Structures are given as structure tokens and as C-alpha cells.
VOGU-3710 file (C-alpha; in Angstrom, 3 decimals, decimal comma):
1> mtshadaaht> 19,552/-6,897/3,900  22,314/-8,250/1,839  23,193/-12,456/0,826  25,548/-13,634/0,649  26,554/-13,943/-2,751  25,729/-17,272/-3,806  28,112/-19,323/-6,879  25,939/-17,801/-9,954  27,021/-14,230/-8,970  30,477/-13,048/-9,029
11> aedalsigem> 31,353/-9,131/-8,677  32,182/-8,891/-12,588  28,420/-9,836/-13,757  27,026/-7,889/-11,166  26,291/-3,779/-10,620  27,299/-1,507/-8,611  24,788/1,404/-6,685  26,056/3,662/-8,649  25,296/1,296/-12,243  21,586/0,176/-10,211
21> trrtgvaasa> 20,718/4,020/-10,149  21,964/4,663/-13,940  20,043/1,615/-15,400  16,781/1,979/-13,019  16,303/5,171/-12,175  16,175/5,092/-8,576  17,663/6,806/-6,072  20,348/4,622/-3,747  18,862/5,936/-1,065  15,417/4,054/-2,333
31> lhfyesigli> 17,840/0,811/-3,294  18,927/0,763/0,706  15,210/0,951/1,630  14,430/-1,922/-0,659  16,879/-3,550/0,514  16,447/-2,641/4,326  12,457/-4,292/3,569  13,302/-7,294/1,808  12,120/-6,272/-1,883  15,155/-6,457/-3,498
41> asfrtpgnqr> 19,019/-8,000/-2,341  22,370/-7,414/-2,921  26,138/-9,303/-2,132  29,217/-7,983/-0,728  32,300/-7,996/-2,597  35,910/-9,146/-0,831  36,787/-5,207/-0,748  33,352/-4,647/1,270  31,885/-3,151/-1,651  27,928/-3,314/-2,466
51> ryprhmirrv> 26,858/-5,449/-6,004  23,530/-6,077/-6,922  23,043/-9,258/-9,607  21,506/-8,772/-13,261  18,055/-9,731/-12,523  17,716/-7,144/-9,652  17,062/-4,476/-12,552  13,707/-6,031/-13,392  13,024/-5,848/-9,353  13,710/-2,126/-9,092
61> sliavakrlg> 12,111/-0,993/-12,223  9,141/-3,297/-11,509  9,358/-1,468/-7,981  9,446/1,672/-9,627  6,840/1,611/-11,920  4,345/0,418/-9,197  5,206/3,474/-6,810  4,665/5,494/-10,146  1,089/4,106/-10,109  0,180/4,609/-6,671
71> ipladvqtaf> 0,238/1,070/-5,596  1,662/0,182/-1,848  5,288/-1,403/-1,340  3,103/-3,968/0,603  1,367/-4,839/-2,452  4,420/-4,830/-4,371  6,287/-7,765/-1,502  2,731/-9,547/-1,821  3,458/-9,929/-5,020  6,896/-11,320/-4,988
81> advpltetps> 6,757/-13,178/-2,418  7,645/-16,218/-4,718  10,703/-14,454/-6,435  13,830/-15,736/-5,224  15,845/-12,803/-4,535  19,417/-14,703/-4,021  19,256/-16,218/-7,687  18,009/-15,403/-11,270  13,897/-15,930/-11,297  12,637/-18,678/-13,757
91> hddwqrasrr> 10,343/-17,389/-16,255  7,620/-19,239/-13,967  8,236/-16,974/-10,541  7,495/-13,995/-12,513  4,710/-15,955/-14,309  3,668/-16,630/-10,524  3,735/-13,179/-9,690  2,045/-11,633/-12,673  -1,179/-13,991/-12,100  -0,470/-12,180/-8,357
101> wkralekrre> -0,376/-9,387/-8,955  -2,556/-9,351/-11,967  -5,384/-10,553/-9,063  -4,549/-7,724/-6,439  -4,781/-4,885/-9,644  -8,290/-6,159/-10,782  -9,124/-5,868/-6,869  -7,883/-2,029/-7,180  -9,823/-1,126/-10,180  -12,873/-2,657/-9,235
111> gierlerelt> -12,474/-0,284/-5,363  -11,692/2,806/-8,784  -14,386/1,873/-10,794  -17,159/1,522/-7,492  -15,655/5,260/-6,241  -16,080/6,622/-10,171  -20,424/5,279/-9,836  -20,769/7,103/-6,586  -18,630/9,748/-7,236  -22,177/10,796/-9,453
121> gcigcgclsm> -23,925/10,313/-6,373  -23,769/10,524/-3,015  -20,201/9,798/-1,850  -20,547/6,606/0,459  -22,049/8,422/2,864  -19,874/11,403/4,085  -22,893/12,684/4,033  -23,833/14,930/0,739  -27,243/14,857/0,233  -29,895/14,592/3,162
131> kacgllnpdd> -32,302/13,587/0,309  -30,539/10,877/-1,471  -29,476/9,459/2,182  -32,853/8,557/2,824  -32,895/6,173/-0,011  -29,844/4,737/0,718  -28,836/4,690/3,912  -32,454/4,882/6,422  -32,085/6,019/9,409  -28,620/6,627/8,912
141> algslgagpr> -27,974/2,927/9,491  -24,330/3,388/8,178  -23,444/6,090/10,785  -23,458/3,347/13,203  -20,599/1,726/11,324  -18,538/5,074/12,187  -17,540/8,101/11,108  -16,281/8,897/7,413  -17,328/6,762/3,958  -18,696/3,267/4,368
151> rlsdedev> -19,946/2,538/1,009  -17,215/2,206/-0,944  -15,509/-0,020/1,465  -16,617/-3,603/0,911  -15,985/-5,246/4,473  -17,924/-1,802/5,472  -21,601/-2,062/3,238  -24,765/-2,870/4,486
//
């Protein structure tokens, strides 16, 4: 959503949508979408032109990197939850976001490592080996939890 310009942001020190797309490599349609879900913000000039404060370049760039790495936008929103939209974030704001995001990435990495370990044997009981399942999933105990791989998600471990 578009917010009103605060005193710190003027049309002279802000970027047009065209400038923002050139600087970040992110399409205008994506910028509009990110704005609609509250990841970024712009303001309108008296002539009703959309402008982005310069500090949005960092946010958009981080969103682009996250997207490239397959990180869901919901995770990005969580990481940016306390980073101000309408004023230039402080070093402390970015440090808090960085720590929050690092914890989320560590959990993701643990999940990927768990998947790597499971790939050499049974894939979380989907079921690839009745012989292995006799050891890892006696009496098909995981079957009662539903279809699909169950051992790869923390909440479904037996």
C-alpha cells in the first residue's frame, strides 16, 4: 500500500518506479505486488506519481535474493516485521531482521540436511522399501498420520 511521504522523503531524493526497476532488476509488476502485501512502500508526489524512498532499494534487493533462493515471501515478511517502511531503517533495525532471518534459514538448512540423510535410504516413508520400513516404520505406524512422506517434517516424527 502506498503511504504518505514523511518529512524525510521528498520527490527529489526518491526513485520513480522505472528507476527502481533499473536499480534492482525487479519488474514493476513485482514491485506493485510487494507493495500490495506490505513488503515495501512508496509515496505519491503532488502530481500523483509513485516514488520509492532510496532505502527501499535494500529491501527490494533482499526480496529478490530470497526469491532466487526459493525463500517464501511469508518468511521475508516475518524477517522484515520490525524494519520500518516509512523511514530509513537504522543499523539496529537491520541487525534484528538479520538475526531473525538467520534463525529461519538455520531451520531451513536443518530440514535440507535431514532430507539429504533420508535420500540415501527410505524417503520419509512414502514407501520405497518394505524391508527398511520394517525397521524404521514397524507396523506402518506412520501410515496413521496420513499419506506421503512423514519422517521429514518435525511435527510428524514418531
